[in-house]
Wavefront OBJ file of the C-alpha trace (Angstrom):
o trace
v 19.641 -114.828 -51.512
v 18.501 -118.385 -53.102
v 15.651 -117.867 -51.138
v 12.074 -117.748 -53.587
v 11.754 -113.891 -54.462
v 7.914 -113.458 -53.935
v 9.206 -113.361 -50.184
v 10.230 -110.068 -50.355
v 7.755 -108.898 -52.878
v 4.706 -107.980 -51.621
v 5.028 -107.190 -47.848
v 3.158 -103.746 -47.814
v 0.512 -105.773 -50.073
v -0.249 -109.071 -47.606
v -0.039 -105.942 -44.715
v -3.134 -104.492 -45.578
v -4.780 -107.818 -45.567
v -4.881 -109.141 -41.820
v -4.702 -112.993 -41.529
v -8.208 -114.258 -41.601
v -9.662 -111.534 -42.393
v -12.322 -112.431 -45.548
v -13.006 -109.802 -48.244
v -16.301 -108.027 -48.550
v -18.100 -110.212 -51.580
v -20.231 -107.016 -52.357
v -20.631 -107.061 -56.289
v -19.933 -103.824 -58.383
v -23.203 -102.086 -58.719
v -24.051 -101.968 -54.825
v -21.173 -100.546 -54.441
v -21.389 -98.009 -56.741
v -24.846 -97.764 -54.804
v -24.211 -96.857 -51.873
v -21.030 -94.231 -52.873
v -23.307 -92.543 -54.821
v -25.887 -91.842 -52.027
v -22.934 -91.148 -49.122
v -21.407 -88.852 -51.826
v -25.565 -87.675 -52.332
v -25.405 -87.262 -48.311
v -21.889 -85.736 -48.209
v -22.900 -82.868 -50.366
v -25.816 -81.668 -49.037
v -24.248 -81.366 -46.339
v -21.248 -79.642 -47.531
v -23.875 -77.349 -49.397
v -25.975 -76.091 -46.389
v -22.760 -75.866 -44.027
v -21.450 -73.466 -46.711
v -24.279 -71.561 -47.067
v -24.739 -71.119 -42.655
v -20.840 -69.863 -43.524
v -21.133 -67.936 -45.746
v -24.628 -66.368 -44.045
v -22.269 -66.014 -41.124
v -19.354 -63.586 -42.357
v -22.418 -61.427 -44.387
v -23.390 -60.601 -40.214
v -19.732 -60.060 -39.855
v -19.457 -57.738 -42.652
v -22.102 -55.485 -41.181
v -20.546 -55.954 -38.107
v -17.526 -54.350 -39.016
v -19.026 -51.640 -41.315
v -21.320 -50.383 -37.908
v -18.640 -50.756 -36.063
v -16.802 -47.776 -38.602
v -19.911 -45.847 -38.517
v -19.640 -45.333 -35.244
v -15.763 -44.604 -35.159
v -14.100 -44.207 -38.240
v -10.809 -44.591 -36.461
v -11.702 -48.467 -35.126
v -7.730 -49.836 -37.100
v -9.502 -52.884 -35.849
v -12.881 -52.844 -38.032
v -10.231 -51.620 -40.844
v -8.321 -53.840 -40.792
v -11.092 -56.815 -40.853
v -12.923 -55.145 -43.414
v -9.868 -54.715 -45.344
v -9.771 -58.877 -45.023
v -13.113 -59.634 -46.661
v -12.490 -57.256 -49.491
v -9.102 -59.025 -50.030
v -11.083 -62.154 -49.673
v -14.679 -61.482 -51.332
v -15.920 -62.895 -47.641
v -18.931 -61.574 -46.847
v -18.624 -58.675 -49.185
v -17.804 -58.702 -53.058
v -13.909 -58.768 -53.507
v -12.847 -55.245 -53.749
v -8.355 -54.982 -53.729
v -8.585 -51.064 -53.898
v -10.860 -51.025 -51.231
v -8.959 -53.282 -49.042
v -5.593 -51.353 -50.023
v -7.435 -47.920 -48.431
v -8.348 -49.905 -46.058
v -5.739 -51.243 -44.618
v -3.514 -47.819 -45.084
v -5.426 -46.243 -43.718
v -5.551 -48.289 -40.536
v -1.531 -48.482 -41.664
v -1.716 -44.677 -41.032
v -2.821 -45.081 -37.212
v -0.213 -47.059 -36.088
v -1.418 -50.684 -36.596
v 0.950 -53.265 -36.686
v -1.495 -55.785 -38.366
v -2.267 -52.891 -41.061
v 0.752 -51.893 -41.739
v 2.241 -55.796 -42.248
v -1.245 -56.353 -44.763
v 0.568 -53.297 -47.089
v 3.781 -54.394 -46.291
v 2.318 -57.243 -48.006
v 0.445 -55.794 -51.213
v 3.399 -53.643 -51.726
v 5.945 -57.164 -51.914
v 3.696 -59.014 -53.637
v 1.791 -55.961 -56.157
v -1.419 -57.218 -55.462
v -3.414 -53.889 -56.124
v -0.195 -52.030 -55.672
v 2.802 -50.859 -58.207
v 5.917 -53.521 -56.472
v 8.228 -52.116 -54.108
v 9.974 -53.496 -51.782
v 11.324 -51.244 -50.533
v 8.656 -49.445 -49.002
v 7.172 -53.435 -48.123
v 10.584 -53.361 -46.164
v 9.981 -49.972 -44.548
v 6.390 -50.609 -43.696
v 7.323 -54.449 -42.246
v 10.221 -52.804 -40.230
v 8.096 -50.710 -38.057
v 5.097 -53.483 -37.443
v 8.018 -55.498 -36.733
v 9.420 -52.827 -34.372
v 6.143 -53.422 -32.772
v 6.639 -57.296 -31.896
v 3.972 -58.099 -34.775
v 4.956 -62.292 -35.353
v 3.868 -62.300 -39.070
v 5.213 -58.721 -39.917
v 8.340 -60.279 -38.484
v 8.499 -63.199 -40.347
v 8.332 -61.132 -43.535
v 11.421 -59.007 -42.823
v 13.195 -61.983 -42.239
v 12.293 -63.285 -45.637
v 13.005 -60.543 -47.488
v 16.549 -60.728 -46.331
v 16.817 -64.307 -46.684
v 15.814 -62.967 -50.402
v 17.235 -59.655 -50.276
v 14.284 -57.394 -51.146
v 14.019 -53.955 -50.515
v 17.279 -54.596 -48.180
v 20.484 -55.681 -48.560
v 20.418 -59.730 -48.746
v 21.186 -61.516 -45.386
v 20.395 -64.664 -44.525
v 21.898 -64.143 -41.137
v 19.704 -61.102 -40.180
v 17.103 -62.995 -42.361
v 17.461 -65.969 -39.446
v 16.736 -64.554 -36.692
v 13.861 -62.278 -37.953
v 12.563 -65.504 -38.441
v 13.596 -67.022 -34.611
v 11.436 -63.537 -33.540
v 8.583 -64.367 -35.236
v 8.169 -67.905 -34.727
v 9.467 -66.958 -30.470
v 6.758 -64.879 -30.726
v 3.661 -67.367 -32.028
v 4.038 -67.441 -36.146
v 3.266 -71.003 -37.153
v 4.741 -70.017 -40.517
v 8.422 -69.332 -39.570
v 7.801 -72.471 -36.668
v 7.212 -74.299 -39.594
v 10.354 -72.680 -41.546
v 12.561 -73.312 -38.875
v 11.473 -76.647 -37.731
v 12.518 -77.876 -41.405
v 15.450 -76.174 -41.541
v 16.471 -77.795 -38.410
v 15.471 -80.799 -39.399
v 17.158 -80.730 -42.872
v 20.232 -78.673 -41.187
v 20.067 -75.448 -43.464
v 21.430 -72.717 -41.262
v 21.293 -74.602 -37.895
v 22.486 -77.747 -36.715
v 20.228 -80.784 -37.850
v 18.639 -81.879 -34.623
v 15.624 -83.735 -35.443
v 14.287 -83.545 -31.432
v 14.534 -79.259 -31.837
v 12.987 -79.867 -34.832
v 10.018 -81.643 -33.707
v 9.477 -79.576 -30.659
v 9.050 -76.480 -33.361
v 6.961 -78.475 -35.402
v 4.859 -78.821 -32.608
v 4.341 -76.164 -31.960
v 2.457 -75.122 -35.003
v 0.711 -78.140 -34.511
v -1.037 -77.403 -31.176
v -1.724 -73.626 -32.506
v -3.602 -76.002 -35.614
v -1.805 -75.723 -38.499
v -2.468 -79.055 -40.069
v 0.587 -79.048 -42.285
v 2.910 -78.969 -39.065
v 0.086 -81.771 -37.866
v 0.589 -83.669 -40.590
v 4.586 -83.296 -40.256
v 4.789 -84.596 -36.579
v 2.478 -87.519 -37.255
v 4.800 -88.623 -40.560
v 7.627 -88.127 -37.382
v 6.061 -90.392 -34.662
v 5.330 -92.868 -37.488
v 9.133 -93.687 -38.110
v 10.439 -92.544 -34.921
v 12.478 -88.891 -36.070
v 12.810 -86.508 -33.365
v 10.207 -88.886 -31.011
v 9.652 -92.120 -30.308
v 7.533 -93.422 -32.079
v 4.412 -94.024 -31.808
v 1.380 -94.958 -34.091
v -0.972 -93.658 -31.879
v 0.124 -90.004 -31.632
v 0.764 -90.607 -34.947
v -2.716 -91.759 -36.147
v -4.302 -88.822 -33.687
v -1.884 -86.134 -35.792
v -3.340 -87.930 -38.698
v -6.534 -87.250 -37.975
v -6.120 -83.628 -37.084
v -4.692 -82.882 -39.984
v -6.988 -84.361 -41.576
v -9.583 -82.889 -40.365
v -8.077 -79.322 -41.034
v -8.369 -80.758 -44.665
v -4.390 -81.612 -44.943
v -4.267 -84.332 -47.806
v -1.038 -85.868 -45.837
v -3.407 -86.758 -43.569
v -6.087 -87.775 -45.564
v -2.994 -90.743 -46.527
v -1.321 -91.236 -43.026
v -4.836 -91.699 -41.476
v -6.113 -93.547 -43.930
v -3.058 -95.678 -43.903
v -3.738 -96.418 -39.991
v -7.126 -97.139 -40.552
v -6.931 -99.718 -43.012
v -3.534 -101.925 -41.140
v -4.661 -100.865 -37.485
v -1.822 -98.441 -37.058
v -2.705 -97.084 -33.284
v -6.355 -97.312 -34.171
v -9.222 -100.104 -34.568
v -8.336 -100.825 -38.152
v -12.348 -99.527 -40.355
v -11.569 -100.553 -43.981
v -14.622 -98.520 -44.823
v -13.513 -95.482 -43.260
v -9.689 -95.883 -44.252
v -11.234 -96.198 -48.063
v -12.439 -92.739 -47.937
v -10.079 -91.066 -46.412
v -7.726 -92.659 -48.981
v -10.139 -91.726 -52.267
v -9.916 -87.999 -50.629
v -5.797 -87.888 -51.027
v -5.624 -89.765 -54.427
v -7.945 -87.552 -55.473
v -5.661 -84.464 -54.158
v -2.485 -86.741 -56.266
v -0.770 -87.734 -53.196
v 1.367 -90.197 -53.463
v 0.861 -91.632 -50.411
v -2.622 -91.851 -51.400
v -2.349 -93.483 -55.266
v -0.115 -95.953 -53.369
v -3.233 -97.450 -50.814
v -5.399 -96.579 -53.876
v -3.447 -99.653 -55.608
v -3.369 -101.772 -52.429
v -7.108 -101.274 -52.636
v -7.854 -102.612 -55.677
v -5.098 -105.330 -55.868
v -6.954 -106.767 -52.691
v -10.604 -106.091 -53.690
v -10.950 -104.279 -49.956
v -14.428 -101.769 -50.421
v -13.816 -101.715 -54.208
v -13.896 -104.451 -56.871
v -10.589 -106.132 -57.135
v -8.867 -105.322 -60.035
v -5.139 -105.662 -60.792
v -5.140 -103.478 -63.996
v -6.175 -100.147 -61.554
v -3.768 -101.414 -58.592
v -0.568 -101.611 -60.919
v -2.122 -97.918 -62.682
v -2.262 -96.462 -59.254
v 1.254 -97.702 -57.953
v 2.833 -96.563 -61.072
v 1.246 -93.041 -60.227
v 2.672 -93.066 -56.644
v 6.211 -94.893 -57.797
v 6.680 -92.077 -60.426
v 6.435 -88.905 -57.809
v 9.427 -91.525 -55.839
v 7.017 -93.275 -53.421
v 9.700 -95.765 -52.320
v 6.880 -98.884 -51.587
v 4.777 -97.696 -54.577
v 8.288 -98.867 -56.648
v 8.526 -101.573 -55.151
v 5.150 -103.088 -55.536
v 5.175 -101.907 -59.134
v 8.964 -103.640 -59.225
v 7.271 -107.443 -58.017
v 4.187 -106.639 -60.040
v 6.356 -106.196 -63.234
v 8.495 -109.722 -62.099
v 5.812 -111.701 -61.508
v 3.444 -109.835 -64.524
v 0.834 -109.264 -62.167
v -1.397 -106.535 -63.569
v 0.895 -106.288 -66.388
v 2.483 -108.215 -68.965
v 5.906 -109.522 -67.028
v 9.228 -107.478 -67.367
v 12.252 -108.355 -66.264
v 13.700 -105.783 -67.026
v 11.391 -102.715 -65.690
v 11.320 -104.184 -62.847
v 14.859 -104.365 -62.434
v 14.857 -100.699 -63.111
v 11.966 -100.088 -60.457
v 13.756 -102.172 -57.949
v 17.296 -99.437 -58.817
v 15.645 -96.393 -58.341
v 13.701 -97.887 -54.933
v 17.454 -98.347 -54.272
v 18.086 -95.119 -55.306
v 16.169 -93.685 -53.201
v 16.645 -95.063 -50.102
v 14.740 -98.469 -49.706
v 16.714 -100.754 -47.367
v 14.673 -103.722 -49.276
v 15.313 -103.003 -52.935
v 19.235 -103.855 -53.140
v 18.109 -107.624 -51.800
v 15.915 -107.555 -54.546
v 18.516 -106.300 -57.156
v 21.199 -109.122 -55.893
v 18.568 -112.009 -55.777
v 18.316 -110.869 -59.775
v 21.789 -110.078 -60.542
v 22.555 -113.997 -59.117
v 19.059 -115.197 -61.277
v 18.665 -113.309 -64.182
v 19.667 -116.573 -66.295
v 16.513 -118.118 -65.544
v 14.481 -114.824 -64.719
v 14.411 -113.598 -68.508
v 13.234 -116.167 -71.636
v 16.169 -117.150 -73.471
v 15.371 -114.905 -76.679
v 16.258 -112.124 -74.239
v 19.098 -109.591 -74.733
v 21.733 -109.634 -72.256
v 21.515 -109.192 -68.138
v 19.921 -106.021 -66.611
v 21.760 -102.983 -66.244
v 24.921 -102.790 -64.127
v 23.770 -99.916 -60.662
v 27.353 -99.710 -60.526
v 27.513 -101.417 -56.918
l 1 2 3 4 5 6 7 8 9 10 11 12 13 14 15 16 17 18 19 20 21 22 23 24 25 26 27 28 29 30 31 32 33 34 35 36 37 38 39 40 41 42 43 44 45 46 47 48 49 50 51 52 53 54 55 56 57 58 59 60 61 62 63 64 65 66 67 68 69 70 71 72 73 74 75 76 77 78 79 80 81 82 83 84 85 86 87 88 89 90 91 92 93 94 95 96 97 98 99 100 101 102 103 104 105 106 107 108 109 110 111 112 113 114 115 116 117 118 119 120 121 122 123 124 125 126 127 128 129 130 131 132 133 134 135 136 137 138 139 140 141 142 143 144 145 146 147 148 149 150 151 152 153 154 155 156 157 158 159 160 161 162 163 164 165 166 167 168 169 170 171 172 173 174 175 176 177 178 179 180 181 182 183 184 185 186 187 188 189 190 191 192 193 194 195 196 197 198 199 200 201 202 203 204 205 206 207 208 209 210 211 212 213 214 215 216 217 218 219 220 221 222 223 224 225 226 227 228 229 230 231 232 233 234 235 236 237 238 239 240 241 242 243 244 245 246 247 248 249 250 251 252 253 254 255 256 257 258 259 260 261 262 263 264 265 266 267 268 269 270 271 272 273 274 275 276 277 278 279 280 281 282 283 284 285 286 287 288 289 290 291 292 293 294 295 296 297 298 299 300 301 302 303 304 305 306 307 308 309 310 311 312 313 314 315 316 317 318 319 320 321 322 323 324 325 326 327 328 329 330 331 332 333 334 335 336 337 338 339 340 341 342 343 344 345 346 347 348 349 350 351 352 353 354 355 356 357 358 359 360 361 362 363 364 365 366 367 368 369 370 371 372 373 374 375 376 377 378 379 380 381 382 383 384 385 386 387 388 389 390 391 392 393
């Protein structure tokens, strides 16, 4: 462990910069002007798309209203119009009207109407909260084989709301819902199997459940499946598959997908490297305060990739990410403290961040802690107090 520390300190930094690839020599003013134009174009496009979507919603509402005028017992139109009233899409938001329509559909035997009304009683939204009534309606819809109702009934049993608490019964309903295609239940079962909560821990089975939800278009499941491919958890490690699923998650608005796909583009993992495109996704992740996104913004600032080089800003980004427990950021922050990059050199702070990374499961941090203990006298100024705190190891 007598080799120089910097070999271990900046692995993530260097990996962001392919050998021989020059950094863009673009002025701050030019970068800001280009960003302003791109933002203006993006806003105009988004505004046009939003207006088109609103017009479509208004047309759909008029269609549901016309269907009910022709047939007052049309439960499908009742539920769709209730959904619109509940969300305020295409019509003024009106919880009372939504409840009236859901109730009318429920009274006519609609499983979907019964489920939505049950959800209202469970949450107290638009009606007085009543878990017993929620459970009764939910059971009716679940017995009709409606997966979302089966999932909600599982939750009620798991928590003992309106029914006796029974975790085994709750899990049984979750499984029924998941097998019926309910993506929320599929995600929940995947997570439980991955963590070994209520089921035997099995990453491969968890990945299979995540895949079902991901293929149904569930963005959170797509991001989770991508992470499993990136890390080789329950599936073979495959950077191309990881990038593909991160892109689908990102396109679905998932913030973890923004960061994951941005990383793939920045490092060329499973896709052709593209720093400009990477920066757009990374910035979106950072704006959502995703720890990986903050870390990657730190990498961009440290190397001046698509943004002006700024070690202080890089340090700030790494710190935000590190404080959220992101291991790579903790390692980079420790290295910057140790070498005085973007911050005043502080051996104690470096040791503390390596210690936090080690406690979080970093494989690199214990080696650095050992190296620091071995060389502490040469690292610390002569006037500083005694060595760093021990990790107990």
